[in-house]
C-alpha positions in Angstrom: 0.0 0.0 0.0 2.9 2.3 0.8 4.5 1.8 -2.6 1.2 2.6 -4.3 0.9 5.9 -2.3 4.4 6.8 -3.3 3.7 6.1 -6.9 0.5 8.2 -6.8 2.4 11.1 -5.1 5.1 11.0 -7.8 2.6 11.0 -10.6 0.8 14.1 -9.0 4.1 15.8 -8.3 4.4 17.0 -11.9 0.8 17.4 -12.9 1.5 19.0 -16.2 3.8 16.3 -17.4 1.5 13.5 -16.1 -1.4 15.1 -17.9 0.4 15.4 -21.2 1.5 11.7 -20.9 -2.1 10.7 -20.0 -3.5 12.6 -23.0 -0.8 11.1 -25.3 -1.5 7.5 -24.2 -5.3 8.1 -24.1 -5.1 9.5 -27.7 -3.1 6.5 -28.7 -5.8 4.2 -27.2 -8.5 6.2 -29.0 -6.7 5.9 -32.4 -6.1 2.2 -31.9 -9.7 1.6 -31.0 -10.9 3.6 -34.0 -8.5 1.9 -36.5 -9.3 -1.6 -35.2 -13.1 -0.9 -35.1 -13.2 0.3 -38.7 -10.9 -2.5 -39.8 -12.9 -5.3 -38.1 -16.2 -3.7 -39.0 -15.4 -3.3 -42.7 -14.1 -6.9 -43.0 -17.1 -8.3 -41.0 -19.5 -6.4 -43.4 -17.6 -7.7 -46.4 -17.7 -11.2 -45.1 -21.4 -11.0 -44.4 -22.1 -9.7 -47.9 -19.9 -12.4 -49.4 -21.2 -15.3 -47.4 -24.8 -14.3 -47.7 -24.4 -13.8 -51.4 -24.2 -17.5 -52.1 -21.6 -19.4 -50.0 -23.2 -19.5 -46.6 -21.0 -19.8 -43.5 -20.7 -23.6 -43.6 -21.1 -26.1 -46.3 -21.6 -29.9 -46.3 -20.6 -32.1 -49.3 -20.0 -35.7 -50.1 -16.2 -36.5 -49.8 -14.0 -34.3 -51.8 -16.7 -32.7 -53.9 -15.2 -29.2 -53.4 -11.9 -30.3 -55.1 -13.4 -32.7 -57.7 -17.1 -32.0 -58.3 -19.1 -34.8 -59.7 -22.8 -35.4 -60.5 -22.6 -38.7 -58.6 -21.2 -37.3 -55.3 -24.5 -36.8 -53.6 -25.6 -36.4 -49.9 -28.1 -39.2 -49.2 -31.0 -38.7 -46.8 -30.6 -34.9 -47.0 -34.0 -34.2 -45.4 -33.0 -35.9 -42.1 -29.8 -33.8 -42.0 -31.6 -30.6 -42.9 -34.1 -31.1 -40.1 -31.3 -31.7 -37.6 -29.5 -28.5 -38.6 -32.7 -26.4 -38.7 -33.4 -27.4 -35.1 -30.1 -25.8 -34.0 -30.5 -22.4 -32.5 -27.3 -21.1 -34.1 -28.6 -21.7 -37.6 -30.6 -19.1 -39.6 -31.1 -21.2 -42.7 -30.1 -24.4 -44.5 -30.2 -24.4 -48.4 -30.0 -27.8 -50.2 -28.6 -27.5 -53.7 -28.1 -29.7 -56.8 -25.5 -28.8 -59.4 -25.2 -29.7 -63.0 -23.3 -28.4 -66.0 -25.3 -27.9 -69.2 -25.4 -26.3 -72.7 -28.1 -23.6 -72.8 -29.9 -22.8 -76.0 -32.1 -19.7 -76.6 -33.2 -18.1 -79.9 -30.3 -19.0 -82.2 -27.3 -19.2 -79.8 -25.8 -21.6 -77.3 -23.7 -21.0 -74.2 -22.4 -23.2 -71.4 -24.3 -22.7 -68.2 -24.3 -23.9 -64.6 -27.7 -25.3 -63.6 -28.4 -25.1 -59.9 -31.4 -26.7 -58.2 -32.7 -24.9 -55.1 -35.4 -25.0 -52.5 -36.8 -21.5 -53.0 -38.1 -21.0 -49.5 -34.9 -22.3 -47.8 -32.6 -20.5 -50.2 -34.3 -17.1 -49.5 -33.6 -17.6 -45.8 -30.0 -18.6 -46.3 -28.8 -16.3 -49.1 -29.8 -13.0 -50.8 -30.7 -14.7 -54.1 -34.3 -13.5 -53.8 -33.3 -9.9 -53.4 -31.2 -10.0 -56.6 -34.1 -10.6 -58.9 -34.0 -7.7 -61.4 -36.9 -8.8 -63.6 -39.7 -11.3 -63.2 -40.7 -13.3 -60.1 -38.7 -15.5 -57.7 -39.5 -19.2 -57.9 -42.5 -20.2 -55.7 -42.0 -22.4 -52.7 -45.3 -24.4 -53.3 -45.2 -27.6 -55.2 -48.1 -26.6 -57.3 -46.3 -23.5 -58.6 -43.0 -25.5 -59.0 -44.8 -27.9 -61.2 -45.5 -27.5 -64.9 -46.3 -23.9 -65.8 -46.8 -22.1 -69.1 -46.9 -24.5 -72.0 -46.2 -27.4 -69.7 -42.6 -26.2 -68.9 -40.9 -25.7 -65.5 -40.0 -22.1 -64.7 -36.3 -21.1 -64.6 -34.4 -18.1 -63.3 -31.4 -17.2 -65.4 -28.4 -15.0 -64.9 -28.2 -11.5 -66.5 -25.2 -12.3 -68.8 -26.6 -15.6 -69.9 -30.0 -14.0 -70.7 -28.1 -11.2 -72.7 -26.0 -13.7 -74.6 -29.0 -15.9 -75.5 -31.2 -12.8 -76.2 -33.8 -14.2 -73.8 -36.4 -12.2 -71.9 -39.2 -13.1 -69.6 -41.6 -15.7 -70.9 -39.1 -17.0 -73.5 -38.2 -20.7 -73.8 -34.8 -21.9 -72.6 -33.5 -25.3 -73.8 -31.0 -27.1 -71.5 -28.9 -30.1 -72.6 -26.9 -32.1 -70.0 -26.1 -35.6 -68.8 -28.5 -37.4 -66.5 -27.3 -39.3 -63.4 -28.4 -42.5 -65.0 -26.1 -41.9 -68.0 -28.8 -40.7 -70.3 -28.8 -37.4 -72.2 -30.8 -34.9 -70.2 -32.7 -32.3 -72.3 -35.7 -30.2 -71.6 -37.4 -26.9 -72.2 -37.9 -24.3 -69.5 -39.8 -21.1 -69.2 -37.8 -17.9 -68.3 -39.5 -16.6 -65.1 -36.9 -14.2 -63.8 -33.5 -12.5 -64.6 -31.0 -12.6 -61.7 -28.2 -10.2 -60.8 -26.1 -8.1 -63.2 -23.0 -8.5 -65.4 -20.6 -8.7 -62.4 -22.6 -10.9 -60.1 -22.0 -14.5 -59.2 -25.2 -15.6 -60.9 -24.5 -14.1 -64.3 -24.1 -17.4 -66.1 -26.3 -19.6 -63.9 -29.7 -21.2 -64.4 -31.8 -21.7 -61.2 -34.5 -24.4 -61.1 -36.6 -25.8 -58.3 -35.4 -29.1 -56.8 -38.4 -30.8 -58.3 -37.5 -29.6 -61.8 -33.8 -30.4 -61.7 -34.4 -33.8 -60.2 -36.6 -34.6 -63.2 -34.2 -33.0 -65.6 -31.1 -35.0 -64.4 -33.2 -38.1 -63.8 -32.3 -38.1 -60.1 -35.9 -38.8 -59.2 -35.5 -42.3 -60.6 -33.0 -43.0 -57.8 -34.3 -40.9 -54.9 -36.0 -37.6 -54.3 -33.7 -37.1 -51.3 -30.3 -36.5 -53.0 -28.5 -33.2 -53.1 -24.9 -32.1 -53.8 -24.6 -29.4 -51.2 -26.0 -28.0 -48.0 -25.2 -24.3 -47.4 -25.7 -23.1 -43.9 -26.1 -19.6 -42.6 -25.4 -18.9 -38.9 -26.5 -16.3 -36.5 -22.8 -15.5 -35.7 -20.4 -15.8 -38.6 -17.5 -16.0 -36.2 -18.7 -19.4 -35.0 -18.3 -21.0 -38.5 -15.1 -23.0 -37.7 -16.3 -24.3 -34.3 -19.8 -25.1 -35.8 -18.3 -27.0 -38.7 -16.1 -29.1 -36.3 -19.1 -29.8 -34.0 -21.4 -30.8 -36.8 -18.7 -33.1 -38.4 -18.6 -34.9 -35.0 -22.3 -35.1 -34.6 -23.0 -36.4 -38.1 -20.5 -39.3 -37.5 -20.5 -40.0 -41.3 -16.9 -40.1 -42.5 -18.1 -39.8 -46.1 -19.5 -36.3 -45.5 -17.3 -33.2 -45.3 -18.3 -30.2 -43.2 -16.3 -27.1 -44.1 -16.5 -23.5 -43.0 -16.5 -20.7 -45.5 -12.8 -20.0 -44.8 -12.1 -23.4 -46.5 -14.8 -23.3 -49.1 -13.6 -19.8 -50.3 -9.9 -20.2 -49.3 -8.6 -17.8 -52.0 -10.9 -15.0 -50.9 -10.1 -15.7 -47.2 -6.3 -15.7 -47.8 -6.4 -12.5 -49.8 -8.5 -10.8 -47.1 -6.1 -11.9 -44.4 -3.1 -10.5 -46.4 -4.9 -7.2 -46.8 -5.9 -7.2 -43.2 -2.2 -7.3 -42.2 -1.8 -3.8 -43.8 -3.9 -2.3 -41.0 -1.6 -3.7 -38.4 1.2 -1.5 -39.9 -0.7 1.7 -39.1 -1.5 0.4 -35.6 2.2 -0.4 -35.1 3.1 3.2 -36.0 0.6 4.5 -33.4 2.0 2.2 -30.7 5.6 3.3 -31.6 4.7 7.0 -31.3 2.9 6.5 -28.0 5.7 4.4 -26.6 8.3 7.0 -27.4 6.2 9.6 -25.5 5.9 7.4 -22.5 9.6 6.5 -22.5 10.4 10.2 -22.6 8.1 11.0 -19.6 9.3 8.1 -17.5 13.0 8.7 -18.3 12.8 12.4 -17.5 10.9 11.7 -14.3 13.6 9.2 -13.3 16.5 11.6 -14.1 14.9 14.4 -12.1 14.6 12.1 -9.0 18.1 10.7 -9.2 19.0 12.2 -5.8 15.8 11.0 -4.3 16.6 7.4 -5.4 20.1 7.8 -3.9 18.6 8.8 -0.5 16.2 5.9 -0.6 19.0 3.4 -1.3 21.2 5.1 1.3 18.6 4.4 4.0 18.3 0.8 3.0 15.6 0.7 0.3 16.1 -2.4 -1.9 16.7 -2.0 -5.6 13.6 -4.1 -6.4 11.4 -1.7 -4.5 12.7 1.2 -6.6 12.2 -0.8 -9.7 8.7 -1.7 -8.7 7.9 1.9 -7.8 8.7 3.2 -11.3 6.9 0.3 -13.1 3.9 0.9 -10.9 3.8 4.6 -11.8 3.8 3.7 -15.5 1.1 1.0 -14.9 -1.2 3.5 -13.1 -0.7 6.0 -15.9 -1.5 3.3 -18.5 -4.7 2.3 -16.7 -5.9 5.9 -16.3 -5.1 6.5 -20.0 -7.2 3.4 -21.0 -10.1 4.7 -19.0 -9.8 8.1 -20.6 -9.4 6.6 -24.1 -12.4 4.3 -23.5 -14.6 7.2 -22.5 -13.6 9.1 -25.7 -13.8 6.1 -28.1 -17.0 4.4 -27.0 -19.5 7.0 -28.3 -17.6 7.3 -31.6 -17.3 3.5 -32.1 -21.0 3.0 -31.2 -22.0 5.6 -33.8 -19.8 4.0 -36.4 -21.2 0.5 -35.7 -24.8 1.8 -36.1 -24.6 4.6 -38.7 -21.2 4.1 -40.3 -19.5 6.3 -42.9 -21.2 6.6 -46.3 -18.9 6.0 -49.2 -18.7 8.7 -51.9 -19.0 5.9 -54.6 -20.6 2.6 -53.7 -18.6 -0.5 -54.4 -20.4 -3.3 -56.3 -19.7 -6.7 -54.8 -21.3 -9.4 -56.9 -24.4 -7.4 -57.6 -24.7 -6.1 -54.0 -23.8 -2.5 -53.2 -21.3 -1.9 -50.5 -22.0 1.7 -49.7 -21.3 2.2 -46.0 -18.1 1.6 -43.9 -19.3 0.2 -40.6 -17.4 0.0 -37.4 -17.5 -2.8 -34.9 -18.1 -2.5 -31.2 -16.9 -5.7 -29.5 -14.8 -6.9 -26.6 -11.9 -7.6 -29.0 -12.0 -4.0 -30.3 -11.8 -2.7 -26.7 -9.5 -5.3 -25.1 -6.7 -5.4 -27.7 -5.9 -1.6 -27.5 -6.0 -1.9 -23.7 -3.5 -4.7 -23.7 -1.3 -3.0 -26.3 -1.2 0.3 -24.4 -0.5 -1.3 -21.0 2.1 -3.8 -22.2 3.9 -1.2 -24.4 4.0 1.2 -21.4 5.3 -1.4 -19.0 8.0 -2.4 -21.6 9.3 1.1 -22.2 9.4 1.8 -18.4 11.7 -1.2 -17.8 14.9 0.7 -19.0 14.5 3.8 -16.7 13.4 1.4 -13.8 16.5 -0.8 -14.2 18.7 2.3 -14.4 17.2 3.7 -11.2 17.5 0.4 -9.4 21.2 -0.1 -10.2 22.3 3.5 -9.5 25.0 3.9 -6.8 23.8 6.0 -3.7 27.1 8.0 -3.8 26.8 8.9 -7.4 23.1 9.7 -7.0 23.7 12.1 -4.1 26.6 13.8 -6.0 24.4 14.4 -9.1 23.1 17.9 -9.7 
């Protein structure tokens, strides 16, 4: 208790210097919080847009389907697995999908296209596909509307670029040719019910059918109506994707199924984002360096001014470790006070950034979705990391003056001016 009283007295002895140090460290804390909040908030927003676009936070496939896709690598008894996942409170939605490559024909041209079978209701809960309809109507969730429509054809939603290349518009006929799962040639005519996305979106060359339609098209209904290639899962908290994937992999107990978080499914995007994220750490390192130099200057000047005082303390029997502890404790008290000050300054700003954000002068198009606001993030991580950095860096720079004061000879100290 005595050493704490001495540390407090020494801090208050030179109020002006202590105040300047406090403001410097508090300002550093504020800048670190702001930088980290904008960095984490922007990346979280981008991840949310990217994963809710089509990937989801977790995906389930048969074996190595991600590396080597195949029409025959299907998830069996998908309905049972979907019901199990939908009962989990961490899950927002589960979207079953069937994939097939095809040759699309419209008017007088042909183009390759990716055919994707979806459950319209579940897909709309899992991704933003429904909101990306630019013309026409989204596929209905009812079996009666999924069944044969105009002229006896199933409805289809097609990507913007594919529709443009084939000169197709709403109500036109689309011919698809592919290979059935039974080895037969799959071919059928579909009615264009909607145009999806734009020229830069993920869906630009896709064709979307209901699960009923694609199962008939690829002859999958001759084997089972419960086969899919993929289950895309959206979670309440995207940060739980890795842990959720590991837990579900253990719960399923089927070694043939692979549960992968979005970081694995979209590894190239994740790796590029991580590389870009490291750039923000450079700016934070510069802030830490500037704050540390200011703290070092303050502590060192305070130590030099009190050289005779330390000499007297050592002459009357004070141990070096006590002097060392005294100087480190002074720095620690200053760092705690600066964190409290920085927190009071940064919390209102970070809260406003997390709710309102900063509007961008020019919106950035990400796969047909506009990214027009830079949002901050208010979390324990955003507050805790700057606190740890400020306290640790302050304690580190105080070690040199503290060791110098602890080792000083009482005679030399008393002889100093």
